[in-house]
N, C-alpha and C positions, 0 to 999 in steps of 0.2 A: 349410552356411550360406554366404550370399553373401560373397565375399572383399572386395568393395568396401566402403569405410567408409560409415557413416551420418553425414550432416552435420546440424549444428544451427546455425541462424542466430540469433545473439543470445545474449550471455552474462550476461543479467540472471538473477534468481532463477528465472524460468520456464525459460529455456534451459538453465541449469545443472542444474536438476532433471531435465529431459528427458534431457540427456546422461548424467547419473549413472545413470538407470534403464536406458537403452540399453546403457551400458557394463556394468552389472551383468548384463544379459542375454547378454553375450558378444560384443557388436559392437564393432568399432573405430569410435570416434567422433571427429569433428573439429568443433570449435566455432569459428565465425567471428564475431568481434565487431568492429563498426565503430569503437568507441571505443578509447581508449588503455588501458583497464583493464576487467576483468570486474566484475560486481556490479550494474550498472544503478543503481537508486534506493537502493542500499545503499552508504554511504560513511562512513568514520570518519576524523576528523582528530585527531591528538594534538599539542598545543602547550603548552609550559610546564607540563606535568603535567595539563592539562585534556583529558579524553577527550570529544570533541565529535562527535555524530552530525550529519552534514550532510544526510543523507537520512532514510530510515525509521529510527525510533528505539525501537519497542517490539516485544516478542516475548511475546504472551499465551500462557498454557498451552493455550488453545483452538486454537492453530496446529499441529494434530496432524501435518499433512503435512510441514511444515517441521521439526518437532521429531524426526520419525522419521529424517530425513536427518542432522540434527545428531548424533543418536546413532550412526548408521551411519558417519559420517566421524570419529568419535572426539572430538566436541566437547562431550559432555554434561558433562564435568567443568569446562568453561569457563563454564558457565551459573551465574549468581548470582540468587537471589531479588530481585525488584525491590520498590519501594515499594508500599504498599497504599492509602495515603490520597489521595483525590481531592478537590480543592477546586472549588467552583462560585461564581463571583463574581456578586453581586447587590446593587445599591443600596449600594455602598461597603463591603460585607461579604463575606468569603469563608466559605462554609459547607462543612464537611468531612464526607465520607462515607468509611468504611473498607470496601474491597471484601471484606474478610474477614467483615464483618457487614453487607453492603449492604442487605438487606431491612429489618433492624431500624433501621439508621441512616436509611433512606428514610422509615420511618414516623415517626421522631422529628424529622427536620429541619424547621426553619422556612423552608427554601428554597421549599416549596410550601404553599399554604393547605390547611386541612382539606377545603374543597370540591374542590380539585384532586386531593387524595389519594383522595377518594371517587370522583371521575370516572375516576381511573386504573384502577379496576376494569374498566372497559370496554376499556381498553388491554390489560390482562392477558387478558381473554377473547378479544379479537381475535388476540393473540399466540399463544394456544393453537391457533387455527385455521391460522395460517400457518407456525408454527415447523417443523413436520415437512416442509415443502416447501423449506426453505432449504438450499442446497448450495454449498460452495466450488467444486466442479467445474463446475456448470451451474445458474445461477439462473433459467433459463427454466422450471424446475419451478414457480416461483412466479408464472408469467405471469398466472394468473387474478386475482391481486391487484394487478397492475401497471397500474392504471387512473387513478391520481391522484397528485398531489404529496403530500409529507408535510404541507404546510400545508393542503391541501384536505382531507386525512383528518382533521386536528385540528379544522378548522372543522365538519366533519360529525359527528365522534364525541366530541370532547374540548373543550378550551377554549384560549384564548390563552396563559394562564400555562403550561400543560403544553407547548404548542408552543414557547414561548420558552426554558424552562428544562429541558426534557427532550428533546423531539424534535429541535428545531432545534439545540440545544446539542450533542446527540450527533452529529448529522451534521457540524456545524462542527468539533467536536473530533477526529473520526476521519477525515473526508474533505475538510475545507476547503470544503465546498459548502453551499448554502443550501436550507432545507426548502421554499422556494417554487419551486425549480427541479427538484429530483430526485425520483425515484420513492419512494413510501412503503415500497416493498420494501427499499430500502437501510437505512432506519431499523430495520425488524424484523430484517434480517440483522445489523446492528451490535449490537443488544442481545442477540441469541441467540448470535452467533458470535465476538464479541470482548469485550464488556463483562462484568465480573463474575467473570472468571477471574484466577488468579495471573499476575503478570508476571515476566519474566526479562530479564536483561541478560547480554551476553557480557563477560567480564572485560576484554578488550581492545577492546571496541566491536563494533558489528554487522558491520564488515568482516571480523572474524575468521571468520565463517561463509562468506562468499563466497570469501574468499581460500583457506580450507582446501579447499572444494569445487572451486574452479577449479584448485587445485594438483594435484588427482587426475585432471584431465582434460587433453586436448590442446586448449588454448584459444589461438587466434591472434588477437591484437588488431590494430587498424588495418586490418582486413580488410573491404572494402566489397563486399557482394554486389550484383550488378546484375540477375541473373535466375535463376530456378529453374524448370526445365521437366521435367515428368514424361514419361518414355519407356516403351515396353512393358516393358523389363526393368530399369528403374532411373530415376535422376534425374540431370539435368545441371545443375551449379551453376557459374555464371559469376561471377567475383569478381576484385578487385584487391587486392594486398597493400600494406603500408605503403610499399614502395619504388616502387609504381606498376606492378609487373609484373602482367600479365593472365593469369588462370587459367581454364580450362574443365575441371572435374573431373567424373568419373563417380562417382555414389554409389548405394548400394543404396536409400536413402531420405533424406528430409530433414524436419526439424522447423523450422518458421518461428516463432521466438519473438521477434517484433518488435512494435512498436506496431501495433494493428489497422489504422489508416488508411495504414500503409506497405505492407501486404500486397499490395494490388492492383497496385502498381508493380513488385513482384518476381515476381508470378505472372501471366504473360500468358494462361494458360489458365483463369483463375478464372471461375466462373460469373458472369454479369452481375449477378444478384440478390445474390450473395454480395459482389461488389465494391461494389455500391451500399450495402449495409449497413455495410461496413467504412469506406467513405469518409465516411459520416455520423457516425461516432464523433467526439465532441468531448471533448477532454482539458483538465484543469485546469492551471493554472500555480501554482507555489509559490515564494515568497521567504521564507526563514527565516534566523534569526540564531542563532549561537552566541555567548553573552555570558559573559565571565569576570568575576567579582565579587571584590572585595577581602575580602568577608565575606558569609556567607549572610544572606538577609533574616530578621529576627527574627520569631518567632511564626508561621511558615508551615511546617507539618509535611508538606504535600502534596508528592508527586512530580510532580504535574501540576495546574494550575488551568485549568479550562475557562472561557472568556470568552463569554457570550451576546451576542447582537447588541445588546441594550439597554445593555450596558456598553461595548462597542466594536464597531462594525460590521465593522472590517477585521481586528482581531486576534482569533484564535479560541482560542489556547491558549498556556500557558506551562509548560514542563517545568522542574522544579527538579532539576538533575542531581545535586546533592549529597545529595538525598533519594532518589534513584533506586536507587543501589547503592553499595557501598563503593568507594573508589578512583577515583571519577569526576573528582574535583577535588583539588588539593593541600590538605593539612591547614589548616583554618581559612578556606578560601576558599569561594566559592559559584559555581555555574554555572547558566546559564539557556539554554533553547531557546525562541525566540520564533517563533510560526507565524502566518502571515497568510492570510486568505481568498483564494481564487483571483481574485476580482474586484479586490481591492486589490493582489494580486501582479502582475496585468497592468499596473497603473499603476506599481508600484515597480520592476519588473524592468529597465527601461531607465534608471533613475536611478543616479547615482554612489553608491559605498558610503557615504560620509559622510552623504549626505542620507537614505539608507535607514536607517542606524543611528539618526540623530537622530529620525526620524519613528516608527520602530517601538519604540525604547526609551521614547520619550515616551508611547506608547500603553500599554506595559507598566507604566510608572510610575503610571498611573492605576489599575491593578488592584492592584499591590503598591507602595505609595508608598515612595520612598527609594532604590529600586534604581538610578536614574539617577546618583546621586551616588557609587555604588560600582563603576562599570564600569572595569575595567582595560583590556580590549580587546574588540572584537566583530568577528566574521567573518560576511560575507553570503554566502548560498548561493542560487543561482538555478536553478530546475528547470522544464523544459518539454520534453515533456509529462509529466504525473504520473499522474493516474487518470482514468477515464472518467466524464463526467457522465451519470448514469443518468436521463435525461429519462423521464417517464411513457410507457410503451409500449416502452421499449428491450428489456425482457426478453420481451415478446411477439414483437418482431421477431427476437430471438435464437432463439426457438423455430423460426421460419421459416428463419433462417439455417442451422440445423443440417441442414435438408433439402438444402441446395445447397452446403455447404462441402466442401472436398476430403476424400475418404474413402479415397484410395489410398496411394501411396508418399510423398505430401507431407501432413504433418499440421500443424495450427495450434495453437500454444500462446500463453499470455499471460494477463493478468488481466482481459480484457474478456469472459470467459465468466461472470463473477459480479461481485459488489461488490468493487472493487479493493482488494487489500492483498497483503502478502508471501505469506500462506498461499494465497490465491486464485491467485497467480502460480505458486506451487509446485505446487498441485493441477492447474493447467492444463498445466504441463509434464509431470507424471506421466501425465495422461490422454492427451496427445498421444503420449508414448512408448508407452503401452499399445496405443493404436490402431495405431500404425505397426508395432509388434512383431507384432500379429495379422496384418497384411498380409504382412510379411516371412516369417513362419512358414508362411503358406499357400503362398507362392511358392517356398519352399526345396525 
């Protein structure tokens, strides 16, 4: 086996998964992370007894790639069952569905009219056609269906009510994007690969996962990679450490687990068509709030309330952390996560914290009246980039990208190979490691 280490650029969930698989295969692995910590979009803050997720906040049982690693690093015992009740706001009322009996509750709920429930049969039939093509590793498999937005699909096959309270609400609640912008493939992916399964939480918050995984790897933070070049017998990685020292290191191979639109600047040898695809990737913006309450809102059993556009255009979801899992808030208190759409986030991200808190809490108070009076403190979290906007045609372009992306000692990881989430990122890292190991094994 080549004595030179394998480098991984990026210590988010995708890079950590790639590094873990490479290390398991017997390679010495060095992870270079530009930020001051590992974890990427996963970050937990604990303050005054409140466990607050500042980034990604859910771990569905459907996240099989991530849960395998959770088990391998010894964190299975830290998982706790999450809440099961989901609320849907409409016309001043919150309608509740229990994911443990989702089909039965969906039949009974007044959230949708009988006419819409009957029309949803067509949605179920269409879902049967596409479901087998949906993949966490590579969503170009669903390219034949990637021809229209979710809204266009609803206009053609369903109706406005189903669009507002099922299709668009799902996309808003999981991705923070609008159904009139993104591919209908993302909706079908969401209902098949995320919704309707049990949810878990880590006892100490989501950072428990990335901290444990990073602790088993050689992760070097504040490490800025400038260039990665493939040579006949390896890879040359040029980077600067936190002290400003310049490094040019020889590696057996490299996984680039960075934002897709950053890849062309790091790979001068990238095929022009691959570079063009990656530079076209557009990412969302997120501004979310952690809100500590003096008491939990009365009569709201849900762990999350989805907010459709007709209730509030800019706010898409409210998590009720005290209903999510035990120990998330001090006894007798309440905790909220408030999440804003990418469009509104772009407006909010440059404002001062007090203004953001005032505007977003006021929006949430329209959905759950009275919470504004019980706020003890609120923390604002700003994120960019977050996930890829899947404009119609993206997954057809991804199919073409596969023909020209690197296939040698440099492999690409990330969550832009499928509908973005933590499991997609993990799957992307594992796939990149698998492809790189095949190359390294052939050259050994």
